[in-house]
N, C-alpha and C positions, 0 to 999 in steps of 0.2 A: 708424143715425143719419144717415148720409150720404144714403141714399135718402129719408129723411123730410124733411131740410132742403132737399134739391135738388128734390124732386118728381119725381125720375127713378127708373127701375127698370132693373136690369141684372143679369147673372149675374156676381157677383164671384168665384164658384167657377172661372170660366174664366181668371182672372188667374194668371199664373205669378209666384210670389213668390220673391225672392232677398234675402239679406243679404250685405254685402261688408265685409271687414275694413279695406280701404284707403279713403282719402278718395275721394269720388265727384265727378265733374265733370258739368256739364250737357251732355247729348249734343248740344244745339243750339249750345252755346257753351262749349268745353272750358276756357276761362279762368275760368269761374264754378264755384266749389265748391258742391255741394248736399248736402242731407241724404238725398235720395231722388229718384227720378224714375220716371215712367211712360213706357213706349215704346208708341206707337200701332202700330208695325209688328208687334210680337210680343205685344202686350197683356201686357207684363211690368212689374212694379213691383220696383225695386231700392232697398233701404234700407241706409244705414250700419248696421252691426250694433248700434251704441249707440242706434239710433232705432227698434228693432223694437217697443218698447212705448210709444213717444212718440205717444199717441193723435192729437193734432192733425196731426202730420206724416204718419202713416199714412193718416188720413182725407183729407188734402190730395191724396195720390196716388190714393186711391179715387175722389175727385171727378173728377179728370182722366179716370179710366177710365170713369166714368159719363157724362160729358159728351162724351167722345171728342175732347178738344181739349187741346193743350198750353198754351193761353193762360189768362189769369186775368181773366175777365169780372167786373166789380165785382158785378153782380147775383148771380152764383153764389158767388164766393169771399169777398165781404165783406158781402153783404146776406143772401141766403137762408141761407147756411152760415157766416156770420160768427160767430166764436167756437167753432164746431164743428170747423172745419179751420184749420190755421195759414195765415197769409198774411204772410210776412216782407217786408222793405223792397222786394225785387225784385218780389214779387207785387203790392204796393201800387202801385208805379210802373207796372206793366203794366196794372193795373185802371183807372188814371186817377182824377182827382178826382171826388167826388160832385157831383151837381147842387146848386147852392146853394138854400137856402130863400129865401122872399121877404124883403124888407127889414123887414117888420113882425113877423117871427118872434121871440117872446120868448126871452130867455136866463134859465134857471132854475138853481138849485143842485141838486146830487145829492139833497139831503134831500127834494126835492119829488117824487121818483120812488118807485115801489114796488119794493123789493128783496127777493127770496126766494131760497132755495137748496134743493138736494136732493142726497142721495147715492143713487146707484143702482149695484147693488142696495141695498136698505135695510140689509141686514146682510152686508157683503162678507166673503168667505171664499175661501181657496185652493181650496175645493171647488166654487166657482161661477166659471165663466169663467177658471179658473186664477188666481184672485185679482185679476184686473183689474177696476177699478171707476172711477166718475166722480163728481166733485163739480161740479155745475152751478150757476152764479150767474145768475139772471134779473133783468132790470130792465125795468119797464113804465112807459111814459108814460101817466099817468091822464087826461090832458087831451084834449079833442076837437079839438085843433089841434096843429100841429108845434111842437117846442121844440128849442132848442140848450142843451146842458148846459155850464156853466162848471166844469170840473174844477179842483181845487186845483193850484197851480203845483208842478212837480217840484222836487226837491232842487237848490238853487242856481239856480233858474230854468230847469231842464231840462225834458224832456218829462214831462208829467203821467202819473200812473198811473190807469188806468181800473178794471179789476177786480183785486181782491186776495183772497188766501185766507190763513188761518192755521189750521193743524191741530195741536192740542195733545193729547198723550196724558195721561191721568189715572191715576196720577201720572206725571211724566216730562217729557221734552222735546217738541219739535215742529218743524214746518217752516212757513215762510211765504214768500210771494213775490207777484208780481203781473205784470200785463201793461201795458206802456207804451202810451199812446194815440198811436201813430205815424200812424194813419189818422184824419183828422178826422171821418170818417163814424161813428165810435164815439160821438160826442157829438150826432149829429143823429137825432132821433126823430120819426117820423111820428105822426099822431093815433092814440092807443091802441097804439102799437107796442111789442113786447117784444123786447129784445135779450138775448143770453146769452153766457156764456163757460164753456167746459168744461175742467176740470182733471182729468187722468187720474192715477190712482195704482194701486199694486199692493200687495196684502197678502203680505208676505214674512217668513219667520222670521229676522229680523235683530235685533241687540241694541236698536236705537233708531231712531226716525223719521229718514229721510235723504232727501237729494236728490242724485243723482249717478249714476255708473256702478256697477252691480252686476254682478259677473262672471257671465256666462252668461245675464243677463236684459236688460241694456241700461241706458239712462239714464232717470231719471224720479223721481217721488215714490214712495218705498217705505216702508211702514208695517208694523211687527210687529203681531200680534194684540193686542187690548186695548180699553180704553174711551177714547173721544176726544170732544173738542169741535171741531166744524167751524164756522168763521166765514168768511163771504164778504161782501165789500162792493163798492160801486161808488162811486168818488170819495170814499171815507171814510164813506159812508152804508151801514151794515151791515144785513144780514138777521138774523133771529133765529138765535141759535146752535143748532146741531144736536148732540144727544148721539147718538153712533153707536158700536155695538159691532162691532169687527172680529173675526170668529170665527176660531179656528185651523183 
């Protein structure tokens, strides 16, 4: 996934992988806590043990290893691989603001975009990739000109939500959440551009769908085998619901 979005090729097998029980600090600035880091000197990726199945965090460090840089270029982390890798507030600051569109760029509602979603693999199971799978929400600008999307205001006038997911077991409970639009670039679409956001989950023999720390696995969305409806949206504009069977 990281090679595809970045257009780079490298030997990820050469990376030394480690997990750490204690809180991690940025090797370049020990005052900043981090969820993981890549070391250029040793080609080593160290992750907090609760982030070992947090796909966006893992892929963020993979991207560092592929581009061979500790920086966060906007093109790489927020454009080419935006939504595939995580980019928290420190990453966004490092990337800098996007170039503004021209003054005549129209502002549109999310409902004017094309929203689709897909689960991969199509029938996730612990027998495939140890139960790890992804739910990807894609959003396409259908117009031959750039647009800026006006997302609905956040709760209490706070930061708006861009991508959201709701995963419901039939019958039973579910999990739902979303990503806040901290980076304005998530609302700027070039002509015909498609953006996406990837939510990772794991098929695990637990009593009910959950989000949180699972002993021996890490933190993330964990779902027991069963029949589900997956719903993804961008700014409240939903893709068609997906019926998915998670196999034991």
